[in-house]
N, C-alpha and C positions, 0 to 999 in steps of 0.2 A: 478594817483599818486601811486607810489610804496609804499608798506607797509614797515615799519621800522622793522628790525630784532633785536633780543636781542643783537647781537654783535654790531650793529650800535648804539643802545642806550647806551650800556655799554661803548663804545669807547668815547661817548660824555659826559658821567657822570663825574663830577669832582672827583678827588681822595678823598677817605675818610681820616680822620686824621690818622687812622691806617696804610693805605697805604703810606702816607707821612712819618710817623715815620719809617716804615720798609725800605723805600728807603733811608732815612737819615742814619739809623743804618747800612745798607749795605756798606755805604761809610765812616762810622765813625770808623776809625782805632783805635782811643784812647778808645772808648767805648767797642769795641770788644776785644781789648787787655786786658782790665780790667774785661771782662766778665760781663759787665753791661747788665741787662735784662730789657726789656720793660714790665711793668706790666699792665698799662692802659693808653689809649690815648683818648682824646676828643678834641673838638674845644677849644683852650685856656688852656688846662690842660694836664699834663702828670705825670705819676708815673713810676719811674725806681728803680731798686735795684742792690746791689752789695755786695758780700761777702768780708770782710776784710781779705786779705791774708798776709802771712809772709812778702812778698816783699813790702807791703804797710805800714809796721810798722816802726816807727822812733826810735831814741835812747832812748826815754822815754817809750818804749814798748806800744805805742799808735798808732792808725792810723794817718799817716801824714795828717795835715790839707789840704794840696794840693789835696789829693785824695778825701776828703770830698767835697771840693769846686768843683772839677771836676765832681763828681756825681751830685751835685746840678745844675751845669752849663749844664749838659747833659739833665736833666729834663726840665730846662729852655729852652734849644734849641728846644727840641721836642715840647714843648707847644707853643712857639712863632712862630714856622714854621708850626703848625698844620693846618693853613688855606691854605697851599700850596703856600704861598707868601714868598719868601726868606727874612729871617730876621737874623741879627747877633747881638751879644751883643755889646752895646755901653758902658757898665759899669756894675759892680756888687759889692756888699759888702756881707760879711759873718760874722756872730757872732757865734763863736763856744762856746757852753754852757756847754758841757760835753765831755769827751773823748770817742772815739770809740776804741774798742779793737780787737785784733786778734780773728777771728772767728765770729765777729758780722755780722749780715746781716743788712745793711743800706738801708733805703727806702727814696727816695726824691720825694716829691709831689709838683709839680709846679701848681700854679693857677694864671691865668691872673687877674690883678687888673684893668687895663685900657689899651685899645688899641685905640689910636687916631691918625689918619693920619699915618705917618711913625713910630711913637714912641709907645712903650708899656712898661708897668711895670708889673713884675711878682714876686710873693712871693713864696718861696720854703721852705718847712719844712722838715728837715732831722731827721729821727727817727731810733732807733735800733729795734731789734726783740721784745723787751719788750715795744715798743711804747713810749719809753722815748725820749724827744726832745734832739737831739745832737747839732743841729745848725739851725739857721735861715738865709736865703739867700735872697737878693733882687736883681733882675736883671732888667736892662733897655735894651730894644731892639730897633733896628732901621731896618726898612724894606729897602731892596735894590732891584735892578732890578731882574726880573726873578721869576721863580717858581721852587720848589723842583722837582716836576714831571711836565714836560712840557705838557701843554694841548692845547696850541695855535699853530696852524700851522705856520711855518715860512712864512714870507712875500712872496706872489706869489705862494705858494704851494697850490695844490688842494687836497682835501681829497680823 
């Protein structure tokens, strides 16, 4: 019997939540365009941050709520895909509790509440640099076919 090499065992190891998030971020044009940073990732959780820029400010001189929802949705996406099983949002709601302003650093922390079968529920807290709660977001996920990082050989392929 041949001894396994480190490269053999590494190739067979499932991707870490960090690797999954990095793979998603590389394809996430919206997150990259807004300079959203990955702060922390674990199974079922994700923390991301974003600086409120001039082009994100609305006519009331506040961060547009859509950008806040997008940041929360990004944390939600990275959390629900952290198992390397493709998942998409089936719905979400956001309660904006305070304005975010130009120059604020917003942090969205997503935490899985339940994952059962194809469905999951995630709560996301959005805070500013003073740790004031700006918004609360709840996302519902649905798992779809496939993996973020393919680990299974296609049918008939040999390793």
